[in-house]
N, C-alpha and C positions, 0 to 999 in steps of 0.2 A: 550403615553409615553411624559412628558414634556421635554423641552430643557435642563432643569437644571440637570436631572438624566442621568449619563453616562449609556451607554449600559452595560447589565450584560455580564461578561465574558462567554465564551462559555463553555458549560458542556462537549464538545467532549473529551477534554484531560482527564477528569475525568473518564468518561465512558471507554474510551480505557484502562486506567490503572486498573480500577475495573475488567473489562472482562479479562485482561491479568492475573491479580492475580488469579481470579476465575479459569481460565484454568490451570495455573501453580499449584495451590493448589489441583486440582482434577486429577492430572496426564495427562492432556490434552496438546496438542501442540497448542500454539497461532499463529494464521496465520493472517497477515494484507495484505489487498488488497489496494494498492496505486495507485492513478492517476498520472502518470509521465508526466511532462513537464520539462522545463528548470530549474525550481526552485527546482527540486528533484535531489539528488545525489544518483544514484543507477547504478549498471552494466547495460549499455544500451542494451547489447546483450542478456539479459533475459527479457526484456520488451515485451509484446505482446499486441497488440491492445490498446497501450497506458496506459498499466496497468502492475503492477508486483505484484506477490505474494510472500511475505516474511515470513519465519519461524522466530518468534521473541522468541523463547524459550531460557532460560538462557544456555542451551546446545549447542544451535546453533549460540549464539551471545557472544560477549565480550564487556565490558564497555557500556552495554545498559542503556540508559537514556530516559525514558518516560517523557519528560517535557510538560509544558503548551502550549509552541510553536512549538517545534520540538521533532521528535524522533531520537535519534543518537545511532550508533552502529557500531561494526566491525564484519564482518562475512566472511566466506569461500565461494566463488562461483566457482565451478569447481575447488577447491583445491587451490584457489588464495585469499589470504586475502584482502578484500576490506572495505573501509569506507562507511557508509550508512547514509544519511541525508535527513529526510523527514518532511516537515512542517505538522503540525497537521491536517491542513483543507484538506490536500491531501489524507488522509486516508479515503477511502471509506467503509471499513468494517474491523471487527476483529471478527474471529470465531475460534472455535476449530475444529482442523482438523479431529478429530476422529469421531465427532458426528454432525458437523455443526452449533452448537449452537453459537449464537453471536449477532452482531448488524451491520446495514448497516448505512451509513452517507450520507448527501447531497454532491455532487461533489463540488470541489472548483470553485472559481470564475475563468473565463478564463483570460489568460495573456492578458496584454494590447499590442497592436500591436507594438507601438514605445517605448517599455520599455527599458531604458538604459541597456547596457550589462556590466555586471561586468568584470574587468580585470582578475580576478583570477577564473572565472567561467569555463574556458576550453571549449571545443567544446560541442555543444549541438544539439539534434535533435527535429524537430518539426512534429507533426502528420499532414498528408495530408489526408483530407477525401477520402473515397473511391468513384470512380465515379458510382459503382454498389452499391446499397444499399442491406443489407442482408434481407432476408423475416422475417418477425414477429416471433419472437420465435426460429429463428435458432441458433445453437450453433456457437460460435465465431470461426473464422477460425484460424488454426493452423499457427504460425510464422515460419519464416525461421531460427531463431536463433537457437544455439546449444541446444540438448535435455538436460534435467536435469539429474544429475547423480542419481544412485541408480536404484532400480527394476522399470520397466515399468509397469503400469497399463494396463489392458486389453483394457480399453477405458478412453478417458480423463475424469478426475473429475472436476466437476464444484462444487464451494462452495454453500452450501446449508445453508441459514440463518433460525434459528428458533427464536421465540419470547421467552426471557428470562422473566419469571415472578418472 
C-alpha cells in the first residue's frame, strides 16, 4: 500500500453490528466477550481473567449505541444500574448465547506502560501475569468475584464460536 492511501477503516464495528442484528432478528441473545484494561469501563467485580462477557440484548440494556469507535450502554449488574463503555478494538467476540454462533476478533494492542492517566478515569486495575502457567487446553480458573445472578448451570459454560457462512 502506498503512503498516499490512508488505511482502510476497520470492519470490526460493522461485523459486530451485523451479528448483533442477526442475533436479535432471530430471537437469540447477543453476548460480547470484552478484553478489560484501564481503557474499558465495566463493573470490575465481574471481570474474570481479564475478560467480561456482556449480554447486549435490547432487553438487558438501555441506550445501547454500537458505534464505529465504542460500544456504550446502561445495564444492571446485580440489580445495580451501571454505565458500560467499551472501545471497539477490545471486543474479542460476539456470539449468540443459545447456539454459540458468532465471530471472534484479534485482541487489542497492549497499553503503553507510561500512558498518561486521565483525571476523570477513576481507579483502575491492571492484570498481573500468573506465576504458574495453565496447561494447554485447560479451562480458565474461576474468579473470586460475586457469582452471577440467576439459575446456576451444572457446569461452567464456555462460549463456542461457529463459522457463519
